[in-house]
Backbone as a printed PyTorch tensor [residue, N CA C, xyz], in Angstrom:
tensor([[[  70.5870,   87.3060, -145.5210],
         [  69.2470,   86.9700, -145.0520],
         [  68.2480,   87.9530, -145.6560]],

        [[  67.1270,   87.4310, -146.1070],
         [  66.1090,   88.3050, -146.7010],
         [  65.4150,   89.1180, -145.6160]],

        [[  64.8060,   90.2140, -146.0450],
         [  64.0290,   91.0310, -145.1120],
         [  62.8860,   90.2240, -144.5020]],

        [[  62.2950,   89.3480, -145.3050],
         [  61.1950,   88.5060, -144.8130],
         [  61.6910,   87.6040, -143.6870]],

        [[  62.8240,   86.9510, -143.9190],
         [  63.3790,   86.0550, -142.8880],
         [  63.7060,   86.8300, -141.6180]],

        [[  64.2640,   88.0210, -141.7710],
         [  64.6050,   88.8440, -140.6030],
         [  63.3410,   89.2130, -139.8210]],

        [[  62.2840,   89.5690, -140.5300],
         [  61.0210,   89.8840, -139.8530],
         [  60.4440,   88.6500, -139.1720]],

        [[  60.5150,   87.5110, -139.8410],
         [  60.0150,   86.2800, -139.2300],
         [  60.7920,   85.9480, -137.9600]],

        [[  62.0930,   86.1320, -137.9870],
         [  62.8930,   85.8640, -136.7840],
         [  62.4730,   86.7680, -135.6320]],

        [[  62.1950,   88.0400, -135.9060],
         [  61.7150,   88.9610, -134.8690],
         [  60.3930,   88.4760, -134.2890]],

        [[  59.5080,   88.0470, -135.1770],
         [  58.1870,   87.5780, -134.7500],
         [  58.3180,   86.3240, -133.8840]],

        [[  59.1350,   85.3820, -134.3170],
         [  59.3090,   84.1350, -133.5750],
         [  59.9360,   84.4180, -132.2120]],

        [[  60.9250,   85.2950, -132.1760],
         [  61.5480,   85.6510, -130.8930],
         [  60.5160,   86.2860, -129.9640]],

        [[  59.7270,   87.2110, -130.4910],
         [  58.6780,   87.8680, -129.7160],
         [  57.7060,   86.8270, -129.1540]],

        [[  57.2600,   85.9180, -130.0190],
         [  56.3100,   84.8880, -129.5990],
         [  56.9130,   83.9460, -128.5710]],

        [[  58.1340,   83.4820, -128.8430],
         [  58.7380,   82.4890, -127.9630],
         [  59.0680,   83.0510, -126.5890]],

        [[  59.4270,   84.3230, -126.5300],
         [  59.6920,   84.9440, -125.2310],
         [  58.4380,   84.9670, -124.3590]],

        [[  57.2850,   84.9320, -124.9730],
         [  56.0230,   84.9910, -124.2470],
         [  55.3540,   83.6170, -124.1060]],

        [[  56.0050,   82.5890, -124.6380],
         [  55.4720,   81.2270, -124.6010],
         [  54.0700,   81.1640, -125.2080]],

        [[  53.9160,   81.7430, -126.4010],
         [  52.6230,   81.7930, -127.0640],
         [  52.4750,   80.7830, -128.1900]],

        [[  53.5310,   80.0550, -128.5210],
         [  53.4300,   79.1330, -129.6540],
         [  52.2750,   78.1480, -129.4690]],

        [[  52.0240,   77.7440, -128.2510],
         [  50.9580,   76.7740, -127.9840],
         [  49.5750,   77.2830, -128.3980]],

        [[  49.4420,   78.5900, -128.5930],
         [  48.1610,   79.1700, -129.0110],
         [  48.0750,   79.3730, -130.5220]],

        [[  49.1800,   79.1440, -131.2260],
         [  49.2600,   79.5100, -132.6390],
         [  49.1190,   78.3160, -133.5710]],

        [[  47.9820,   77.6680, -133.4990],
         [  47.6680,   76.6180, -134.4750],
         [  47.1130,   77.2980, -135.7360]],

        [[  47.0710,   76.5830, -136.8540],
         [  46.6100,   77.2240, -138.0990],
         [  45.2200,   77.8580, -138.0120]],

        [[  44.3020,   77.2170, -137.3150],
         [  42.9470,   77.7710, -137.2060],
         [  42.9610,   79.1040, -136.4680]],

        [[  43.5530,   79.1260, -135.2910],
         [  43.5350,   80.3500, -134.4950],
         [  44.3820,   81.4550, -135.1140]],

        [[  45.4780,   81.0830, -135.7440],
         [  46.2970,   82.0970, -136.4220],
         [  45.5520,   82.6940, -137.6060]],

        [[  44.8280,   81.8620, -138.3480],
         [  44.0810,   82.4010, -139.4910],
         [  42.8980,   83.2520, -139.0240]],

        [[  42.3170,   82.9070, -137.9050],
         [  41.2650,   83.7630, -137.3230],
         [  41.8650,   85.1090, -136.9440]],

        [[  43.0110,   85.0880, -136.2950],
         [  43.6730,   86.3400, -135.9120],
         [  43.9960,   87.1810, -137.1470]],

        [[  44.4830,   86.5470, -138.2020],
         [  44.7770,   87.2510, -139.4500],
         [  43.5160,   87.9160, -139.9990]],

        [[  42.4300,   87.1810, -140.0260],
         [  41.1680,   87.7110, -140.5370],
         [  40.6700,   88.8800, -139.6940]],

        [[  40.7760,   88.7530, -138.3850],
         [  40.3430,   89.8310, -137.4970],
         [  41.1760,   91.0920, -137.6900]],

        [[  42.4760,   90.9190, -137.8620],
         [  43.3420,   92.0800, -138.0870],
         [  43.0260,   92.7420, -139.4300]],

        [[  42.7350,   91.9380, -140.4500],
         [  42.3490,   92.5030, -141.7480],
         [  41.0410,   93.2890, -141.6060]],

        [[  40.1390,   92.7870, -140.7880],
         [  38.8810,   93.5000, -140.5450],
         [  39.1380,   94.8360, -139.8560]],

        [[  40.1580,   94.8990, -139.0130],
         [  40.4900,   96.1570, -138.3560],
         [  41.0170,   97.1870, -139.3570]],

        [[  41.6370,   96.7400, -140.4350],
         [  42.0180,   97.6570, -141.5120],
         [  40.7390,   98.2290, -142.1290]],

        [[  39.7780,   97.3630, -142.3960],
         [  38.5080,   97.7940, -142.9910],
         [  37.7740,   98.8180, -142.1320]],

        [[  37.8510,   98.6550, -140.8290],
         [  37.1400,   99.5670, -139.9270],
         [  37.5120,  101.0290, -140.1680]],

        [[  38.7360,  101.2620, -140.5960],
         [  39.1780,  102.6370, -140.8240],
         [  38.4060,  103.3190, -141.9470]],

        [[  37.8000,  102.5600, -142.8240],
         [  37.1820,  103.1390, -144.0100],
         [  35.6630,  102.9670, -144.0670]],

        [[  35.1160,  102.3040, -143.0780],
         [  33.6700,  102.0490, -143.0570],
         [  32.8990,  103.3670, -143.0140]],

        [[  31.8630,  103.4190, -143.8070],
         [  30.9090,  104.5210, -143.8660],
         [  31.4840,  105.8230, -144.4220]],

        [[  32.6310,  105.7740, -145.0340],
         [  33.2350,  107.0000, -145.5560],
         [  33.1310,  107.0550, -147.0730]],

        [[  32.8380,  108.2320, -147.5860],
         [  32.8550,  108.4070, -149.0270],
         [  34.2990,  108.7090, -149.4610]],

        [[  34.5000,  108.8820, -150.7470],
         [  35.8480,  109.0660, -151.2890],
         [  36.5680,  110.2520, -150.6430]],

        [[  35.9110,  111.3750, -150.5430],
         [  36.5400,  112.5740, -149.9730],
         [  36.8690,  112.3730, -148.4930]],

        [[  35.9660,  111.7660, -147.7590],
         [  36.2040,  111.5060, -146.3330],
         [  37.3870,  110.5620, -146.1460]],

        [[  37.4740,  109.5400, -146.9930],
         [  38.6050,  108.5980, -146.9010],
         [  39.9230,  109.3010, -147.1700]],

        [[  39.9480,  110.1340, -148.2040],
         [  41.1900,  110.8410, -148.5300],
         [  41.6630,  111.6890, -147.3580]],

        [[  40.7580,  112.3820, -146.7030],
         [  41.1190,  113.2080, -145.5430],
         [  41.5260,  112.3270, -144.3610]],

        [[  40.7830,  111.2730, -144.1460],
         [  41.0660,  110.3570, -143.0350],
         [  42.4660,  109.7530, -143.1660]],

        [[  42.8020,  109.3340, -144.3550],
         [  44.1170,  108.7270, -144.5860],
         [  45.2310,  109.6990, -144.2180]],

        [[  45.0610,  110.9580, -144.5720],
         [  46.0800,  111.9660, -144.2590],
         [  46.3420,  112.0720, -142.7640]],

        [[  45.3070,  111.9200, -141.9620],
         [  45.4320,  112.1430, -140.5210],
         [  45.5330,  110.8600, -139.6970]],

        [[  45.4330,  109.7010, -140.3450],
         [  45.4330,  108.4410, -139.5960],
         [  46.4050,  107.4080, -140.1700]],

        [[  47.4580,  107.8540, -140.8340],
         [  48.4120,  106.9110, -141.4380],
         [  49.0330,  105.9870, -140.3950]],

        [[  49.3680,  106.5050, -139.2210],
         [  49.9910,  105.6560, -138.1970],
         [  49.0520,  104.5250, -137.7930]],

        [[  47.7970,  104.8610, -137.5320],
         [  46.8420,  103.8500, -137.0910],
         [  46.5930,  102.8040, -138.1850]],

        [[  46.4780,  103.2540, -139.4250],
         [  46.2970,  102.3220, -140.5360],
         [  47.5460,  101.4580, -140.6870]],

        [[  48.7090,  102.0750, -140.5730],
         [  49.9710,  101.3320, -140.6350],
         [  50.0770,  100.2950, -139.5310]],

        [[  49.6030,  100.6350, -138.3400],
         [  49.6030,   99.6710, -137.2300],
         [  48.7800,   98.4390, -137.5910]],

        [[  47.6080,   98.6530, -138.1760],
         [  46.7500,   97.5240, -138.5320],
         [  47.3590,   96.7090, -139.6670]],

        [[  47.9400,   97.3800, -140.6590],
         [  48.6070,   96.6430, -141.7370],
         [  49.7770,   95.8340, -141.1920]],

        [[  50.4750,   96.3870, -140.2100],
         [  51.5800,   95.6510, -139.5780],
         [  51.0780,   94.4160, -138.8480]],

        [[  49.9130,   94.5240, -138.2160],
         [  49.3300,   93.3580, -137.5490],
         [  48.9900,   92.2670, -138.5650]],

        [[  48.4680,   92.6630, -139.7250],
         [  48.1720,   91.6950, -140.7770],
         [  49.4610,   91.0220, -141.2380]],

        [[  50.4880,   91.8270, -141.4840],
         [  51.7760,   91.2840, -141.9190],
         [  52.3470,   90.3260, -140.8740]],

        [[  52.2150,   90.6620, -139.6030],
         [  52.6760,   89.7950, -138.5130],
         [  52.1070,   88.3910, -138.6830]],

        [[  50.7820,   88.3040, -138.8760],
         [  50.1390,   86.9980, -138.9700],
         [  50.4710,   86.2750, -140.2590]],

        [[  50.6110,   87.0000, -141.3530],
         [  51.0110,   86.3730, -142.6200],
         [  52.3960,   85.7510, -142.4600]],

        [[  53.3100,   86.5090, -141.8940],
         [  54.6840,   86.0060, -141.7470],
         [  54.7720,   84.8800, -140.7190]],

        [[  54.0200,   84.9900, -139.6410],
         [  54.0280,   83.9250, -138.6320],
         [  53.4630,   82.6310, -139.2170]],

        [[  52.3430,   82.7380, -139.9070],
         [  51.7320,   81.5340, -140.4770],
         [  52.6240,   80.9220, -141.5450]],

        [[  53.2200,   81.7480, -142.3850],
         [  54.0890,   81.1890, -143.4290],
         [  55.2910,   80.4960, -142.7960]],

        [[  55.7870,   81.0330, -141.7040],
         [  56.8890,   80.3730, -140.9860],
         [  56.4300,   79.0450, -140.4050]],

        [[  55.3320,   79.0820, -139.6620],
         [  54.8670,   77.8790, -138.9680],
         [  54.4370,   76.7780, -139.9370]],

        [[  53.8940,   77.1600, -141.0770],
         [  53.4430,   76.1790, -142.0610],
         [  54.5290,   75.8180, -143.0700]],

        [[  55.7130,   76.4080, -142.8650],
         [  56.8650,   76.1490, -143.7410],
         [  56.5280,   76.4510, -145.2080]],

        [[  55.9450,   77.6100, -145.4140],
         [  55.6280,   78.0990, -146.7520],
         [  56.5750,   79.2450, -147.0630]],

        [[  57.2970,   79.1150, -148.1530],
         [  58.1580,   80.2080, -148.6070],
         [  57.2300,   81.2540, -149.2120]],

        [[  56.9160,   82.2800, -148.4370],
         [  55.9090,   83.2500, -148.8390],
         [  56.3480,   84.0490, -150.0690]],

        [[  57.6260,   84.2750, -150.2380],
         [  58.1070,   84.9820, -151.4320],
         [  57.8910,   84.1190, -152.6680]],

        [[  58.2470,   82.8520, -152.5700],
         [  58.0400,   81.9290, -153.6930],
         [  56.5420,   81.7900, -153.9960]],

        [[  55.7330,   81.6580, -152.9490],
         [  54.2850,   81.5400, -153.1370],
         [  53.7180,   82.8030, -153.7760]],

        [[  54.2020,   83.9590, -153.3430],
         [  53.7390,   85.2260, -153.9050],
         [  54.0920,   85.3300, -155.3880]],

        [[  55.3320,   85.0240, -155.7150],
         [  55.7580,   85.1100, -157.1190],
         [  54.9750,   84.1460, -158.0090]],

        [[  54.7120,   82.9370, -157.5000],
         [  53.9180,   81.9580, -158.2530],
         [  52.5010,   82.4850, -158.4610]],

        [[  51.9250,   83.0460, -157.4160],
         [  50.5640,   83.5750, -157.5060],
         [  50.4960,   84.7350, -158.4920]],

        [[  51.5090,   85.5840, -158.5170],
         [  51.5160,   86.6950, -159.4700],
         [  51.5770,   86.1860, -160.9120]],

        [[  52.3170,   85.1090, -161.1510],
         [  52.3500,   84.5100, -162.4900],
         [  50.9600,   83.9970, -162.8690]],

        [[  50.3010,   83.3440, -161.9180],
         [  48.9430,   82.8520, -162.1600],
         [  47.9900,   84.0150, -162.4430]],

        [[  48.1390,   85.1020, -161.6840],
         [  47.2770,   86.2650, -161.8840],
         [  47.4800,   86.8880, -163.2580]],

        [[  48.7170,   86.8910, -163.7260],
         [  48.9810,   87.4200, -165.0770],
         [  48.2240,   86.6070, -166.1280]],

        [[  48.1410,   85.3080, -165.9150],
         [  47.4140,   84.4530, -166.8510],
         [  45.9000,   84.6840, -166.7360]],

        [[  45.4040,   84.8300, -165.5200],
         [  43.9680,   85.0280, -165.2970],
         [  43.5060,   86.4090, -165.7660]],

        [[  44.3890,   87.3740, -165.6240],
         [  44.0380,   88.7660, -165.9070],
         [  44.9830,   89.3840, -166.9340]],

        [[  44.9210,   88.9350, -168.1950],
         [  45.8010,   89.5160, -169.2100],
         [  45.4420,   90.9900, -169.4450]],

        [[  46.4590,   91.8070, -169.5670],
         [  46.2740,   93.2530, -169.6890],
         [  45.2940,   93.6000, -170.8060]],

        [[  45.4160,   92.9550, -171.9480],
         [  44.5520,   93.2870, -173.0930],
         [  43.0700,   93.0820, -172.7920]],

        [[  42.7600,   92.1350, -171.9100],
         [  41.3530,   91.8510, -171.5950],
         [  40.8360,   92.6820, -170.4280]],

        [[  41.6950,   93.0070, -169.4750],
         [  41.1840,   93.5300, -168.2110],
         [  41.5350,   94.9870, -167.9130]],

        [[  42.3760,   95.5770, -168.6880],
         [  42.8390,   96.9290, -168.3650],
         [  41.6550,   97.8770, -168.1440]],

        [[  41.6400,   98.4820, -166.9700],
         [  40.5910,   99.4330, -166.6240],
         [  39.2860,   98.8060, -166.1750]],

        [[  39.2610,   97.4800, -166.0310],
         [  38.0490,   96.7760, -165.6140],
         [  38.3140,   96.0690, -164.2860]],

        [[  37.2670,   95.7750, -163.5520],
         [  37.4380,   95.1640, -162.2310],
         [  36.7230,   93.8340, -162.0510]],

        [[  36.2930,   93.2230, -163.1240],
         [  35.5430,   91.9710, -163.0220],
         [  36.4350,   90.8140, -162.5730]],

        [[  35.8070,   89.7620, -162.1030],
         [  36.5130,   88.5350, -161.7600],
         [  36.9790,   87.8560, -163.0390]],

        [[  38.0620,   87.1110, -162.9500],
         [  38.6660,   86.4960, -164.1540],
         [  37.6830,   85.6110, -164.9170]],

        [[  36.7340,   84.9940, -164.2380],
         [  35.7850,   84.1170, -164.9220],
         [  34.8640,   84.8900, -165.8630]],

        [[  34.7300,   86.1930, -165.6410],
         [  33.8940,   87.0220, -166.5080],
         [  34.5590,   87.3250, -167.8420]],

        [[  35.8480,   87.0480, -167.9590],
         [  36.5850,   87.3810, -169.1730],
         [  36.7410,   86.1710, -170.1060]],

        [[  36.2950,   85.0160, -169.6690],
         [  36.4790,   83.8150, -170.4700],
         [  35.4640,   83.6970, -171.5750]]])
């Protein structure tokens, strides 16, 4: 069993023990995912580079908690929507390689449409 499947099973067991599946439609789950991602952002708001570097050193657990919440929703949604997230990820990375060829983009941060 893959690590992803094992994590999904933990999530489903956690959810089912609490009878929460009825609340986990795609709209509400994607809202929850977005909100959790915003909580990651909150850790870095209003900080300059030096402040962020220091903050990260002293707040890794809290940042990790928020990243775990994001992962929870990604894995739950991929399970509920029957999306093989590993396959989808690998396909997306292939697409990204085509959109962002190293020779064109190395050291640059523009959107792929700017390189055409």
